[in-house]
TIDOTOR-640161 format. One line per field, with one value per residue (C-alpha): y, z, x; residue in three letters. Coordinates in steps of 0.1 Angstrom, whole numbers. Layout:
N
c2 = Y,...
c3 = Z,...
c1 = X,...
code = ala,...
END
This chain:
722
c2 = 886,899,873,871,892,928,951,981,990,1023,1035,1041,1045,1018,1020,1037,1061,1061,1084,1112,1084,1099,1092,1099,1076,1072,1043,1042,1020,992,991,996,965,945,948,937,899,902,918,891,877,908,916,889,898,933,923,900,924,946,978,978,959,980,981,964,977,963,976,970,996,1022,1016,1027,1057,1092,1095,1102,1069,1053,1017,993,965,933,913,873,862,888,871,834,842,855,825,800,823,815,776,775,791,761,790,775,734,744,775,775,798,771,765,803,803,773,782,795,823,835,868,880,865,886,918,918,919,940,966,972,980,1009,1047,1063,1102,1111,1143,1154,1133,1106,1099,1098,1085,1127,1127,1099,1107,1123,1105,1072,1057,1088,1076,1088,1111,1092,1057,1027,1008,989,1021,1014,1039,1027,1041,1041,1036,1045,1023,1035,1027,1031,1056,1051,1024,1024,1001,998,995,987,952,958,967,994,983,1008,1005,1003,1026,1064,1050,1072,1067,1094,1087,1079,1064,1028,1014,979,959,926,913,919,945,929,951,927,929,926,949,969,941,909,929,933,897,887,912,897,866,876,889,901,922,949,957,926,948,974,947,931,964,972,937,939,968,952,972,946,948,985,978,956,984,989,1011,1016,986,1005,1035,1014,999,1030,1045,1018,1019,1058,1065,1091,1121,1142,1181,1208,1230,1254,1286,1306,1279,1264,1228,1199,1190,1151,1125,1105,1070,1054,1058,1042,1040,1041,1043,1057,1041,1057,1032,1026,996,964,978,1011,990,966,995,1008,973,956,925,911,916,882,885,916,916,936,934,946,979,985,983,1007,1030,1028,1045,1075,1098,1128,1106,1106,1119,1124,1101,1071,1037,1010,979,949,961,975,977,1002,1040,1055,1025,1033,1014,1022,1059,1053,1030,1051,1081,1063,1058,1086,1071,1081,1069,1096,1092,1106,1134,1147,1144,1179,1198,1224,1245,1280,1291,1324,1321,1285,1271,1235,1232,1243,1236,1209,1235,1246,1278,1288,1263,1242,1224,1201,1188,1157,1139,1106,1073,1064,1093,1121,1139,1162,1151,1177,1172,1194,1204,1232,1241,1237,1205,1185,1159,1154,1153,1150,1173,1195,1229,1251,1288,1306,1337,1353,1390,1383,1378,1378,1382,1411,1446,1457,1425,1411,1423,1389,1383,1354,1326,1300,1279,1297,1265,1270,1248,1260,1255,1221,1232,1212,1186,1149,1162,1153,1120,1134,1164,1170,1162,1195,1190,1166,1129,1122,1099,1079,1061,1024,1017,1033,1018,980,983,965,991,987,994,978,981,1002,1017,1026,1024,1049,1040,1070,1075,1079,1065,1090,1100,1125,1142,1169,1190,1180,1192,1224,1236,1230,1252,1276,1281,1291,1258,1263,1234,1234,1229,1195,1183,1182,1153,1120,1110,1138,1121,1087,1087,1113,1140,1165,1187,1171,1181,1152,1162,1201,1219,1255,1271,1241,1231,1197,1200,1175,1174,1158,1151,1143,1112,1099,1113,1108,1132,1113,1144,1171,1165,1183,1193,1187,1221,1223,1220,1212,1214,1212,1232,1223,1254,1245,1269,1292,1317,1318,1331,1300,1282,1253,1266,1248,1255,1245,1264,1258,1270,1268,1270,1256,1244,1220,1213,1198,1184,1203,1188,1184,1212,1202,1215,1233,1270,1299,1299,1316,1299,1316,1310,1319,1334,1353,1378,1409,1396,1399,1362,1351,1352,1357,1328,1321,1305,1281,1263,1244,1207,1194,1188,1187,1221,1248,1282,1309,1329,1371,1381,1365,1365,1386,1370,1401,1420,1427,1446,1477,1472,1453,1446,1443,1432,1467,1484,1487,1500,1511,1485,1494,1464,1488,1474,1494,1483,1475,1502,1498,1508,1477,1496,1512,1473,1465,1493,1482,1445,1456,1478,1444,1420,1449,1441,1404,1403,1400,1406,1371,1353,1363,1325,1320,1334,1337,1338,1307,1319,1350,1370,1390,1376,1373,1394,1425,1417,1434,1409,1377,1379,1358,1360,1357,1331,1321,1331,1305,1282,1252,1215,1185,1150,1171,1170,1206,1217,1245,1251,1275,1282,1305,1338,1350,1342,1338,1302,1313,1331,1312,1301,1298,1282,1281,1269,1273,1282,1277,1303,1298,1331,1323,1334,1360,1378,1370,1407,1392,1384,1386,1366,1369,1377,1345
c3 = 1628,1591,1571,1543,1514,1520,1509,1509,1491,1482,1443,1433,1400,1379,1390,1417,1407,1419,1397,1425,1454,1479,1474,1503,1524,1554,1552,1538,1558,1534,1534,1575,1576,1557,1576,1606,1607,1635,1604,1579,1576,1572,1545,1525,1524,1515,1488,1475,1484,1452,1463,1449,1431,1402,1405,1396,1420,1455,1486,1489,1463,1477,1511,1490,1476,1485,1512,1542,1560,1592,1593,1622,1616,1629,1643,1631,1663,1659,1626,1637,1668,1641,1621,1652,1658,1620,1628,1659,1637,1608,1584,1582,1584,1601,1617,1597,1570,1547,1550,1550,1515,1503,1512,1488,1516,1509,1490,1516,1548,1533,1526,1558,1574,1552,1541,1581,1592,1572,1570,1538,1545,1511,1505,1542,1574,1590,1627,1655,1689,1699,1670,1680,1690,1724,1740,1745,1715,1694,1655,1632,1609,1580,1573,1567,1533,1541,1544,1582,1607,1637,1671,1702,1741,1765,1795,1824,1844,1823,1801,1779,1767,1735,1724,1686,1685,1722,1718,1702,1719,1701,1713,1744,1727,1687,1681,1664,1640,1616,1579,1554,1541,1576,1608,1620,1652,1660,1675,1687,1674,1638,1635,1621,1626,1628,1593,1617,1609,1635,1631,1634,1668,1679,1672,1691,1721,1725,1734,1759,1791,1792,1765,1785,1762,1761,1768,1741,1714,1723,1717,1684,1671,1679,1662,1630,1620,1616,1580,1580,1606,1582,1552,1546,1509,1482,1456,1425,1434,1439,1402,1387,1404,1397,1358,1355,1353,1381,1368,1390,1386,1363,1382,1399,1384,1413,1437,1408,1419,1404,1423,1431,1432,1463,1458,1485,1491,1526,1550,1589,1624,1656,1686,1719,1739,1783,1794,1811,1845,1839,1826,1859,1881,1866,1865,1893,1871,1856,1824,1808,1824,1811,1782,1756,1771,1806,1785,1768,1805,1818,1787,1789,1826,1816,1807,1792,1763,1749,1710,1683,1668,1689,1694,1722,1708,1699,1665,1672,1638,1628,1637,1655,1683,1716,1714,1679,1687,1719,1702,1669,1690,1699,1666,1636,1603,1604,1618,1641,1658,1693,1682,1656,1680,1685,1659,1676,1654,1652,1679,1694,1716,1700,1680,1674,1662,1698,1724,1735,1763,1747,1751,1739,1745,1712,1698,1668,1657,1641,1629,1640,1625,1620,1632,1621,1654,1668,1689,1704,1709,1732,1745,1766,1787,1819,1808,1809,1785,1753,1764,1751,1751,1778,1784,1805,1810,1791,1799,1768,1778,1780,1810,1846,1824,1806,1808,1834,1858,1858,1822,1815,1779,1771,1763,1791,1812,1844,1866,1862,1840,1821,1839,1828,1813,1829,1854,1836,1805,1818,1828,1857,1875,1863,1826,1812,1823,1798,1795,1795,1769,1782,1779,1771,1787,1819,1822,1813,1784,1749,1732,1694,1662,1636,1599,1597,1628,1666,1700,1730,1761,1780,1816,1821,1799,1767,1754,1731,1757,1758,1777,1756,1726,1742,1754,1718,1706,1728,1717,1681,1660,1641,1618,1594,1558,1559,1591,1576,1551,1567,1539,1547,1580,1564,1540,1559,1541,1566,1579,1560,1582,1573,1538,1541,1528,1524,1499,1491,1500,1488,1470,1467,1434,1435,1398,1384,1372,1405,1432,1460,1487,1493,1504,1478,1443,1419,1385,1351,1346,1383,1397,1430,1451,1487,1501,1537,1537,1566,1582,1551,1571,1558,1581,1578,1604,1612,1577,1554,1527,1494,1464,1434,1400,1367,1356,1386,1406,1435,1461,1497,1522,1555,1592,1614,1637,1673,1682,1663,1664,1639,1628,1611,1590,1585,1559,1568,1539,1535,1507,1493,1463,1427,1422,1440,1418,1426,1431,1436,1467,1468,1498,1514,1515,1481,1465,1434,1435,1458,1460,1454,1487,1479,1450,1443,1466,1456,1470,1466,1488,1519,1549,1535,1499,1469,1448,1410,1384,1385,1402,1442,1456,1489,1506,1519,1545,1572,1588,1615,1636,1674,1699,1737,1739,1739,1730,1699,1687,1692,1669,1643,1646,1649,1615,1593,1607,1590,1559,1561,1574,1601,1616,1618,1649,1675,1678,1652,1640,1605,1627,1647,1685,1678,1698,1668,1655,1620,1635,1628,1591,1573,1545,1568,1570,1581,1555,1570,1543,1556,1585,1589,1611,1610,1624,1635,1620,1587,1556,1544,1513,1498,1464,1447,1413,1397,1380,1364,1325,1338,1346,1367,1394,1426,1450,1485,1515,1550,1577,1583,1617,1627,1652,1672,1678,1712,1710,1683,1693,1731,1747,1779,1769,1732,1712,1722,1696,1694
c1 = 915,913,925,901,904,912,878,895,929,943,942,976,998,1010,1046,1070,1088,1122,1136,1141,1151,1171,1209,1223,1241,1215,1191,1159,1132,1138,1175,1173,1149,1165,1198,1185,1176,1143,1126,1134,1104,1084,1108,1104,1063,1072,1093,1060,1032,1019,1016,976,956,967,1004,1031,1058,1058,1056,1095,1098,1076,1094,1129,1116,1106,1082,1072,1058,1053,1063,1046,1076,1067,1094,1099,1084,1051,1047,1048,1024,1000,1007,997,966,956,967,945,915,922,932,966,973,1007,1021,1050,1066,1068,1027,1023,1040,1021,986,958,956,992,974,954,974,1003,986,969,1003,1024,990,982,1019,1023,1009,1013,1016,1026,1043,1034,1041,1049,1045,1068,1060,1056,1033,1010,973,976,941,935,913,919,929,955,947,958,944,972,974,944,923,918,924,948,945,966,959,988,1001,987,1013,1043,1032,1058,1040,1021,996,982,944,946,965,995,1028,1051,1082,1101,1134,1129,1107,1114,1137,1149,1152,1153,1121,1099,1104,1102,1086,1093,1059,1062,1024,1007,986,955,923,893,870,840,810,789,765,790,799,768,755,781,776,739,750,782,774,814,816,795,772,749,716,722,732,699,675,697,688,656,649,657,686,711,707,716,746,762,769,804,808,785,802,783,804,832,831,827,855,877,866,877,837,837,857,877,863,887,909,886,892,904,924,938,936,915,891,898,871,871,881,855,820,820,789,798,782,787,767,764,754,748,767,755,766,744,708,719,717,684,668,680,690,722,725,720,684,673,650,636,602,620,635,603,584,614,607,568,572,593,565,595,601,569,570,545,528,548,534,536,531,560,564,602,611,584,605,574,579,592,618,627,628,647,675,680,685,716,732,745,750,786,821,833,866,869,888,861,834,834,856,882,901,896,874,886,915,925,949,948,986,998,974,945,935,901,888,852,821,821,790,783,748,742,714,702,695,656,633,657,662,689,720,742,775,794,829,843,874,850,832,865,850,829,789,759,732,745,731,747,742,772,789,778,768,734,710,729,759,746,762,737,748,779,789,812,814,837,815,826,806,793,789,754,728,696,664,646,614,584,576,576,594,628,646,666,671,705,697,708,743,744,754,793,805,831,863,859,892,881,849,856,839,850,868,852,869,845,852,822,816,827,810,815,798,777,772,739,706,702,664,651,630,606,631,661,638,628,666,678,649,661,696,708,718,747,761,787,779,802,790,754,763,778,795,821,830,825,849,877,867,858,889,916,947,967,970,977,1006,1012,990,970,934,931,898,874,848,815,806,773,779,768,751,777,759,725,711,723,712,731,726,743,764,772,809,806,837,848,879,891,908,927,960,952,939,905,878,856,837,862,879,863,835,813,823,803,808,793,753,750,718,716,693,700,677,685,686,654,645,637,601,576,578,590,625,652,675,705,733,770,791,822,812,821,846,844,847,812,780,743,717,681,672,643,629,603,590,587,620,606,586,604,592,614,625,630,650,681,712,742,771,795,775,794,789,802,807,798,826,823,850,868,843,834,802,789,765,734,733,740,772,795,821,816,826,824,788,761,735,751,763,727,714,735,727,689,695,715,685,659,682,680,719,737,774,798,798,824,832,860,887,907,943,948,951,937,911,901,871,851,829,851,855,823,832,817,785,752,722,687,670,638,617,588,568,583,577,596,597,597,622,629,651,669,680,707,703,730,711,746,756,794,801,828,813,813,785,800,786,803,777,736,720,688,674,639,619,623,660,660,628,632,624,640,676,682,706,740,770,783
code = met,gly,ile,cys,cys,ile,ser,met,leu,met,ala,cys,thr,glu,glu,ile,asp,thr,ser,asn,arg,tyr,thr,phe,thr,glu,glu,thr,ile,leu,ser,tyr,leu,glu,lys,his,glu,gln,tyr,ser,asp,tyr,val,gln,leu,ile,lys,gln,val,pro,val,ser,ser,val,ser,glu,ser,thr,val,ala,gln,leu,leu,ser,ala,arg,gly,his,phe,thr,cys,phe,ala,pro,thr,asn,glu,ala,ile,gln,leu,tyr,leu,asp,ser,leu,gln,arg,lys,gly,ile,leu,thr,glu,ala,ser,trp,glu,ala,leu,gln,ala,ser,glu,ser,leu,asp,ser,ile,ser,lys,val,ile,val,tyr,asn,ser,ile,ile,asp,gly,gly,asp,ile,gln,tyr,tyr,glu,thr,ser,asp,phe,pro,lys,lys,asp,asn,asp,glu,phe,pro,ile,ser,asn,met,asn,asp,arg,lys,leu,ser,ile,ile,arg,gly,lys,val,asn,thr,asp,ser,ile,tyr,ile,asn,gly,glu,val,pro,val,ser,leu,ser,asn,arg,asp,ile,glu,ala,ile,asn,gly,arg,ile,his,glu,val,ser,leu,val,ile,ala,pro,ser,asn,asp,thr,met,arg,asp,ile,leu,leu,leu,trp,ser,glu,asp,lys,asn,ser,gly,tyr,met,val,met,ala,lys,leu,ile,leu,ala,cys,gly,leu,ser,asp,thr,leu,ser,ala,val,arg,asp,glu,val,tyr,glu,val,met,tyr,gln,lys,gly,gln,ile,pro,asp,leu,pro,lys,his,asn,thr,phe,gly,gln,val,gly,ser,ala,pro,ser,his,arg,lys,tyr,gly,phe,thr,ile,phe,ala,glu,pro,asp,ala,leu,trp,glu,arg,thr,leu,gln,lys,pro,ala,glu,gln,ile,thr,val,gln,asp,val,lys,glu,phe,leu,leu,asn,gln,glu,ala,leu,asn,glu,asn,gly,met,thr,thr,asp,asp,asn,phe,met,asp,glu,asn,asn,ile,leu,asn,leu,phe,val,thr,tyr,his,ile,leu,pro,glu,arg,ile,ser,arg,asp,lys,leu,val,val,his,tyr,asn,glu,lys,gly,tyr,asn,tyr,gln,thr,ser,gln,asn,tyr,thr,ile,ala,ile,ser,asp,phe,tyr,thr,thr,met,gly,lys,pro,arg,leu,leu,lys,val,tyr,glu,ser,lys,glu,ser,asn,gly,ile,tyr,leu,asn,arg,phe,pro,ile,leu,arg,asn,gly,arg,gly,glu,tyr,ser,pro,glu,asn,leu,asp,val,asn,asp,tyr,his,glu,ser,gly,lys,phe,lys,lys,leu,tyr,ala,glu,gly,thr,tyr,leu,arg,glu,asp,glu,asn,glu,gly,ile,leu,val,gln,asn,pro,thr,glu,val,gly,thr,ser,thr,val,asn,ala,leu,asn,gly,leu,val,tyr,pro,ile,glu,lys,ile,leu,gly,cys,thr,glu,asn,val,arg,arg,gln,met,gln,arg,gln,arg,ile,arg,ile,asp,ala,ser,ser,met,phe,pro,glu,phe,met,asn,asn,asp,leu,arg,gly,ile,lys,gln,phe,phe,thr,glu,gly,ala,thr,asn,cys,arg,gly,phe,ser,thr,ala,tyr,gln,tyr,leu,ala,asp,val,glu,ile,lys,glu,gly,thr,glu,phe,tyr,tyr,leu,pro,gly,leu,asn,cys,gly,trp,cys,asn,leu,glu,ala,asp,glu,phe,asn,val,ile,gly,arg,tyr,glu,phe,thr,met,lys,leu,pro,pro,val,pro,cys,glu,gly,thr,tyr,glu,leu,arg,phe,gly,val,ala,thr,gly,thr,ser,his,arg,gly,met,cys,gln,val,tyr,trp,gly,thr,asp,lys,asn,asn,leu,pro,ala,arg,gly,ile,pro,met,asp,leu,arg,val,gly,gly,arg,tyr,arg,arg,leu,ile,gly,glu,thr,gln,thr,ser,thr,val,gly,trp,glu,glu,asp,asn,asp,asp,pro,glu,his,asn,asp,glu,ile,asp,lys,lys,met,arg,asn,asn,gly,phe,met,lys,ala,pro,glu,ala,trp,thr,ala,val,leu,gly,ser,ser,thr,thr,val,arg,thr,tyr,glu,tyr,val,thr,arg,arg,ile,leu,val,arg,glu,his,met,val,pro,asn,thr,asn,tyr,tyr,ile,lys,phe,lys,ser,val,leu,asp,asp,glu,lys,lys,glu,phe,phe,met,asp,tyr,ile,glu,tyr,cys,ala,lys,glu,val,tyr,asp,asn,pro,glu,glu,gly,glu,asp,ile,trp
END
């Protein structure tokens, strides 16, 4: 249990402001707890524990002040059980309240009990049980005061039963207790998430046949990833932030919000793992008898796993080694909670606020660890779950669903799947149906919520086969700008739903004082903002955007391409406002010597108009509204492509739940920045540099697309509008 010094404490002001404390006669969380004897030990602790290491105010003062707090209050019996566990581990000499008060570990033990029990929703939200995550192992959007995410599991027999982190029961009778500054839920055990890292857990699993992941643990450790998976946070950044050396960006000139610097720079990992039961069926051995060499021999027999430059010796730490290639394709360098593996927000016909019934197919693409390759994570209404590398035939108005045939164009699954590439390039006949990401509670494996990572069981063996790579090449690859960089997920920056208030965007700012985003180099004079934009009615994919001002110049490392071939690199942007600026685009493989691509990109040019201050000019892009004639629409698309533009996709809306999509907006477009021959396992970079003297003009970026020639120039089945 987590009883060592707390590694991540939230930064707060020195004193709790009680000047605006409610004066109603109803109870605050503190006053309610004080009046009920079963919480007396907990009350004593919250009156001792400070809000943070830089505050003199106590948590009790916090819980008596204005706010939106969710308090999982442990009973005296729950705290006693926790003390008993500490005695068994030798941390306390005696499992008593008096021993705790006299213990040298009093401070850290008290903080574990208190900080893990409270979610501070600020001015925004507290959680009643009706607001808890809907699916097992999903997490609360807001971290607790120990900067840890709490998850829930619901009872299978009594669905009213709720367990925090799968093990701490929420009282059936004493829950949803109303207070004027939040809600109280009684718990019969102390919430104390383990401080084990992924490395710690893998070391334990490699010796534990009951974990359900013994084989995968041995494979990961054999590849020398132990040290990598022990990383928790960037301590240099931590010290600089605490010393005030990481400045916020000034108020954004358009949105009027400070670009607040992230308080931490954490590392994280997501592992998709074949459970031991799957390996036992595959290799016909008990998990404890399966060796690394057994798995290597199995992989050598799979022709489909061959990759360029692959080696087959026993140097498993070499990223080109067959075992290393196999293992690292299972690991993402970011901690992604289950509800964010595929981000559902504003796709056509869907409203995340009111429905869990998904509409069109949604994919995210992530770059794996080791040799960089793309992993597709997918979910649709028809899939009934999250899948890896699923390649269905979608009803997209093309091919067998074109106007000449069935004329169905709703971007739902058809029930059919893409044809496998060629004999010997795939592991299974059903490979294009994808691999289901399973729920640990349903398949009997350990539920993992490590300090720096998560593990998801998968139903089939995952490999980056030739077929998988070719299928990715044969579809349009769209990647939201924030999902390109692991820091957004590891530090809870992407899609910050929990902090939204009407009219606010919760800007994040990345200064040049420290390179926060490992794959983005920002030059002096650049003010780099990230705007979540949730519920603002913005026309962006997933609502968010990068918005950059100043005499900006920055360089981004791009995701890899799946196969060798000719690709278009496209850039999603909302244009047509005088706030936007102009920039020169550079692209290539040498980030220090990138050649310019074409003339400067004018972000004020929309489909119909170029908007300047006090002036509007007609655009020559060629945008026209769609009508009922598919041939007319295709002609407009061709005309725009000839000018380096494309209409926005049909896939999402600006108004949640609407069927009117951003494709109908002339000021939302895609720019074709690059059309070049590209190869896998090569780092490509893109640079944007302002060419205007006005430092208030904005650079805007929403998403990128890779689209291979086999898609955009396919004479038999042209690219769809989605």
